NUKOL-557040 format. One record per residue: residue in one letter; x, y, z of N, C-alpha, C, O, CB in turn. Coordinates in steps of 0.1 Angstrom, whole numbers, padded with zeros to 4 digits, always signed. Glycine has a CB too. Layout:
AXYZXYZXYZXYZXYZ...
END
This chain:
X+1112+0916+0802+1110+0901+0799+1090+0903+0803+1085+0906+0814+1124+0887+0813X+1083+0899+0789+1077+0897+0787+1071+0881+0797+1079+0874+0802+1080+0899+0775X+1053+0880+0797+1051+0870+0803+1048+0861+0796+1047+0866+0785+1045+0871+0810X+1045+0846+0794+1046+0839+0789+1035+0831+0787+1035+0823+0796+1054+0837+0792X+1027+0830+0780+1007+0824+0782+1008+0810+0794+1018+0808+0802+0999+0814+0760X+1004+0808+0794+1004+0797+0806+1012+0806+0822+1008+0809+0833+1016+0781+0800X+1021+0806+0816+1025+0817+0831+1018+0822+0844+1009+0831+0843+1028+0831+0826X+1021+0816+0858+1015+0823+0868+1033+0836+0874+1045+0835+0877+1007+0807+0882X+1020+0848+0873+1032+0859+0867+1032+0866+0877+1039+0876+0877+1029+0868+0855X+1022+0863+0895+1017+0870+0897+1010+0859+0912+1011+0847+0911+1011+0876+0883X+1004+0866+0925+0995+0862+0932+1003+0873+0944+1013+0879+0946+0994+0844+0934X+0983+0867+0951+0981+0880+0963+0970+0876+0969+0961+0870+0963+0979+0896+0959X+0971+0878+0978+0957+0879+0991+0949+0891+0993+0956+0901+0995+0962+0879+1006X+0935+0892+0992+0921+0892+0995+0913+0890+1005+0904+0882+1006+0918+0886+0990X+0919+0903+1017+0905+0896+1028+0903+0908+1029+0907+0918+1024+0906+0886+1044X+0890+0905+1043+0890+0918+1053+0892+0927+1061+0885+0936+1066+0888+0920+1055X+0905+0922+1063+0913+0923+1077+0931+0926+1071+0940+0917+1071+0910+0905+1089X+0931+0941+1067+0941+0931+1053+0955+0938+1071+0964+0931+1076+0944+0943+1024X+0953+0943+1073+0962+0949+1082+0964+0944+1098+0967+0951+1108+0959+0963+1081X+0958+0926+1096+0959+0918+1106+0966+0912+1102+0978+0911+1107+0950+0913+1110X+0961+0903+1088+0964+0894+1083+0976+0902+1079+0985+0896+1085+0956+0886+1075X+0981+0914+1072+0993+0920+1072+1006+0912+1081+1016+0906+1079+0991+0934+1076X+0997+0918+1090+1016+0917+1106+1011+0903+1107+1014+0901+1118+1015+0929+1131X+1006+0893+1103+1000+0880+1103+1013+0872+1098+1018+0865+1107+0986+0878+1094X+1018+0872+1088+1021+0873+1074+1029+0879+1083+1028+0874+1094+1013+0879+1061X+1038+0887+1083+1049+0893+1090+1061+0885+1096+1073+0883+1095+1044+0900+1100X+1045+0882+1107+1054+0873+1121+1057+0862+1115+1069+0861+1119+1045+0868+1135X+1055+0854+1110+1056+0838+1106+1061+0841+1098+1072+0846+1103+1045+0828+1104X+1061+0843+1081+1069+0842+1072+1082+0855+1076+1091+0854+1067+1059+0843+1057X+1086+0865+1085+1092+0870+1083+1095+0883+1072+1105+0889+1071+1096+0863+1085X+1080+0886+1063+1080+0893+1058+1084+0908+1058+1089+0912+1069+1072+0891+1056X+1083+0916+1049+1084+0937+1053+1067+0938+1046+1063+0930+1038+1103+0951+1038X+1060+0947+1050+1055+0954+1042+1057+0972+1042+1060+0981+1050+1044+0949+1044X+1053+0970+1032+1051+0989+1031+1033+0994+1024+1022+0987+1022+1067+0997+1013X+1037+1007+1023+1024+1009+1018+1024+1009+1001+1033+1011+0993+1019+1023+1024X+1007+1004+1000+1011+1007+0986+0992+1022+0984+0980+1021+0988+1012+0985+0972X+0997+1029+0980+0980+1043+0985+0971+1036+0976+0975+1033+0965+0981+1067+0977X+0961+1032+0979+0948+1033+0970+0941+1044+0962+0935+1045+0951+0939+1031+0976X+0946+1055+0977+0934+1063+0980+0932+1068+0990+0940+1072+0998+0925+1058+0979X+0920+1066+0988+0914+1062+1010+0917+1048+1013+0906+1043+1017+0894+1062+1015X+0929+1040+1014+0930+1036+1026+0944+1026+1008+0946+1028+0996+0913+1028+1039X+0951+1014+1021+0962+1012+1018+0967+1000+1014+0976+0996+1022+0967+1016+1025X+0964+0991+1002+0968+0976+1003+0984+0974+1012+0987+0979+1022+0968+0970+0986X+0990+0967+1004+0999+0964+1013+1010+0955+0996+1005+0948+0987+0989+0952+1031X+1023+0958+0999+1038+0952+0992+1043+0943+0999+1046+0947+1010+1049+0962+0991X+1046+0935+0998+1048+0925+1009+1063+0918+1003+1064+0909+0994+1034+0912+1012X+1075+0929+1010+1090+0923+1005+1095+0913+1015+1094+0912+1027+1103+0936+1005X+1101+0906+1006+1117+0890+1005+1117+0899+1020+1113+0910+1020+1139+0891+0988X+1122+0892+1033+1128+0894+1044+1145+0896+1038+1150+0903+1047+1125+0880+1055X+1154+0894+1027+1165+0888+1025+1171+0903+1012+1183+0906+1010+1162+0869+1020X+1160+0910+1006+1161+0919+1001+1142+0939+0993+1132+0945+0988+1172+0907+0992X+1156+0935+1001+1137+0956+1007+1135+0959+0996+1124+0965+0994+1142+0978+1016X+1144+0956+0983+1139+0955+0968+1129+0947+0961+1122+0950+0952+1148+0952+0960X+1129+0931+0969+1118+0926+0961+1104+0926+0962+1098+0929+0972+1120+0915+0960X+1101+0923+0954+1085+0923+0963+1079+0907+0958+1082+0901+0948+1071+0939+0956X+1075+0905+0964+1071+0890+0964+1057+0885+0966+1052+0874+0969+1078+0883+0974X+1049+0901+0965+1033+0892+0963+1021+0906+0973+1024+0910+0984+1035+0869+0975X+1015+0907+0970+1004+0919+0976+0990+0914+0989+0981+0906+0988+0993+0924+0959X+0993+0921+0998+0981+0917+1005+0973+0927+1006+0977+0938+1011+0983+0912+1017X+0960+0925+1001+0945+0939+1004+0939+0933+1000+0937+0922+0996+0942+0955+0997X+0934+0947+1005+0918+0948+1017+0902+0950+1002+0898+0957+0993+0918+0971+1033X+0901+0938+1010+0880+0937+1002+0876+0942+1006+0872+0941+1017+0869+0927+1002X+0875+0955+0995+0874+0966+0999+0869+0972+0977+0874+0967+0967+0891+0971+1010X+0861+0981+0976+0864+0986+0967+0858+0976+0953+0850+0968+0954+0879+0989+0968X+0866+0980+0941+0870+0971+0931+0873+0957+0939+0862+0954+0943+0882+0977+0921X+0880+0950+0942+0883+0935+0946+0875+0930+0961+0879+0923+0970+0902+0934+0947X+0852+0939+0959+0851+0935+0974+0848+0923+0966+0847+0915+0975+0840+0943+0987X+0847+0920+0960+0843+0904+0946+0849+0892+0953+0845+0881+0957+0855+0906+0926X+0858+0897+0952+0875+0887+0956+0873+0882+0962+0869+0888+0972+0887+0890+0962X+0871+0865+0964+0871+0856+0981+0887+0858+0982+0897+0861+0976+0866+0834+0980X+0883+0851+1002+0892+0852+1010+0903+0839+1004+0905+0830+1011+0886+0852+1025X+0907+0841+0993+0921+0834+0991+0936+0838+0986+0938+0849+0980+0919+0825+0981X+0946+0830+0989+0953+0833+0979+0954+0830+0962+0952+0821+0954+0961+0829+0984X+0960+0845+0962+0952+0837+0945+0964+0839+0931+0971+0849+0931+0932+0850+0937X+0965+0830+0922+0970+0828+0915+0970+0833+0905+0962+0826+0899+0971+0822+0914X+0978+0849+0896+0975+0848+0884+0978+0844+0873+0988+0850+0868+0975+0852+0883X+0970+0831+0864+0981+0837+0847+0982+0842+0842+0979+0853+0847+0983+0835+0838X+0988+0844+0826+0994+0847+0823+0989+0847+0809+0997+0848+0800+1003+0842+0828X+0969+0846+0803+0973+0846+0787+0973+0857+0778+0977+0868+0779+0965+0839+0781X+0966+0846+0765+0964+0859+0751+0951+0872+0750+0953+0883+0745+0960+0848+0735X+0937+0867+0758+0931+0871+0763+0923+0869+0772+0919+0857+0774+0930+0874+0759X+0919+0878+0780+0918+0877+0789+0897+0879+0789+0890+0872+0797+0929+0887+0796X+0890+0889+0778+0877+0878+0775+0874+0869+0774+0866+0864+0782+0874+0876+0768X+0879+0860+0757+0882+0847+0752+0885+0841+0767+0874+0837+0772+0896+0846+0739X+0893+0839+0773+0900+0829+0780+0884+0828+0792+0879+0818+0798+0919+0835+0787X+0881+0839+0793+0866+0842+0807+0853+0834+0801+0847+0826+0808+0859+0863+0810X+0848+0838+0786+0844+0825+0780+0840+0818+0774+0830+0817+0768+0840+0822+0780X+0849+0810+0773+0860+0796+0767+0854+0787+0790+0851+0775+0792+0892+0805+0761X+0854+0794+0798+0854+0792+0813+0843+0791+0818+0840+0781+0823+0861+0802+0821X+0831+0805+0816+0817+0802+0818+0808+0782+0806+0801+0773+0810+0810+0822+0811X+0816+0789+0791+0807+0776+0782+0816+0761+0792+0807+0753+0793+0813+0776+0758X+0828+0757+0798+0824+0748+0799+0828+0742+0821+0835+0734+0828+0831+0741+0784X+0813+0756+0822+0806+0745+0835+0812+0758+0846+0807+0760+0857+0815+0723+0839X+0822+0767+0840+0828+0779+0853+0817+0787+0852+0806+0787+0846+0843+0790+0851X+0828+0795+0865+0823+0811+0872+0832+0823+0875+0841+0827+0884+0816+0809+0888X+0824+0830+0859+0834+0843+0869+0830+0850+0881+0821+0858+0884+0838+0856+0862X+0836+0847+0883+0837+0861+0902+0837+0875+0904+0832+0881+0913+0853+0862+0912X+0843+0882+0893+0852+0888+0894+0856+0899+0882+0868+0898+0883+0859+0878+0897X+0855+0905+0875+0859+0912+0852+0852+0909+0848+0841+0908+0853+0871+0908+0839X+0857+0904+0835+0871+0912+0831+0870+0927+0837+0859+0933+0836+0874+0912+0814X+0877+0931+0840+0884+0939+0845+0896+0952+0841+0903+0948+0832+0886+0932+0851X+0900+0964+0845+0915+0972+0838+0921+0969+0857+0916+0973+0867+0913+0995+0829X+0932+0964+0855+0941+0968+0872+0955+0973+0867+0965+0969+0873+0944+0951+0886X+0957+0982+0854+0972+0984+0863+0966+0990+0842+0957+0996+0836+0989+0967+0872X+0974+0986+0841+0972+0982+0822+0975+0968+0823+0985+0964+0818+0987+0990+0808X+0969+0962+0828+0960+0950+0822+0945+0951+0829+0938+0958+0835+0968+0933+0827X+0946+0934+0821+0928+0938+0821+0938+0921+0824+0946+0913+0820+0912+0946+0804X+0922+0924+0840+0923+0907+0845+0908+0901+0851+0898+0907+0855+0936+0905+0861X+0910+0890+0850+0892+0886+0858+0899+0875+0872+0910+0875+0876+0876+0870+0841X+0888+0868+0875+0885+0864+0885+0884+0854+0884+0891+0852+0894+0876+0868+0890X+0880+0835+0878+0869+0831+0878+0869+0815+0883+0875+0814+0893+0864+0834+0864X+0865+0804+0878+0859+0793+0901+0858+0787+0883+0854+0794+0874+0835+0796+0921X+0863+0776+0882+0862+0761+0885+0845+0750+0881+0835+0750+0887+0864+0761+0904X+0849+0741+0868+0837+0736+0887+0841+0735+0898+0840+0741+0908+0830+0723+0890X+0847+0723+0894+0852+0721+0908+0853+0732+0922+0851+0728+0933+0864+0718+0906X+0856+0748+0917+0853+0750+0930+0867+0758+0932+0866+0769+0936+0850+0735+0939X+0879+0753+0929+0892+0762+0926+0889+0777+0922+0878+0777+0917+0901+0755+0914X+0894+0790+0923+0897+0801+0917+0913+0807+0917+0921+0810+0926+0887+0809+0922X+0912+0809+0901+0924+0820+0894+0920+0824+0892+0908+0824+0891+0932+0821+0887X+0929+0834+0886+0924+0848+0882+0930+0849+0867+0937+0839+0865+0930+0861+0894X+0930+0856+0856+0935+0856+0840+0937+0870+0840+0928+0878+0839+0923+0852+0826X+0948+0872+0840+0952+0886+0832+0960+0883+0820+0964+0872+0817+0962+0896+0841X+0959+0896+0812+0967+0900+0800+0976+0915+0799+0974+0925+0806+0955+0900+0788X+0981+0914+0793+0986+0928+0791+0983+0937+0779+0988+0936+0768+0999+0927+0792X+0974+0948+0783+0968+0959+0776+0979+0958+0762+0984+0950+0771+0968+0974+0786X+0989+0958+0748+0995+0966+0738+0992+0969+0732+1000+0976+0725+1001+0965+0734
END
């Protein structure tokens, strides 16, 4: 099913100490973590405690291409065109914190609105 424009399609956390934070949330929430190969290191696919097949979020290391992403739970919202939305963000007084760039088969960027809140914009490349 294709995501609707404006729909929140993902959420994850990028932090310097992903291993420790993954363990923290596994204890607090009951999540199960599975390694996600990033080449030189592993990020984590986080699964529901009730369904081993359901990945509910990600916990990622703030390194490599993710080094500029602030440490917070980040929502990803589907937009029609990441570059156009990023430009509108800047035109309206916001800032681009990361990207636009490719992430898998999608383009994404992380923006900061004029109030300081952070959000990721994402669109599938077709």
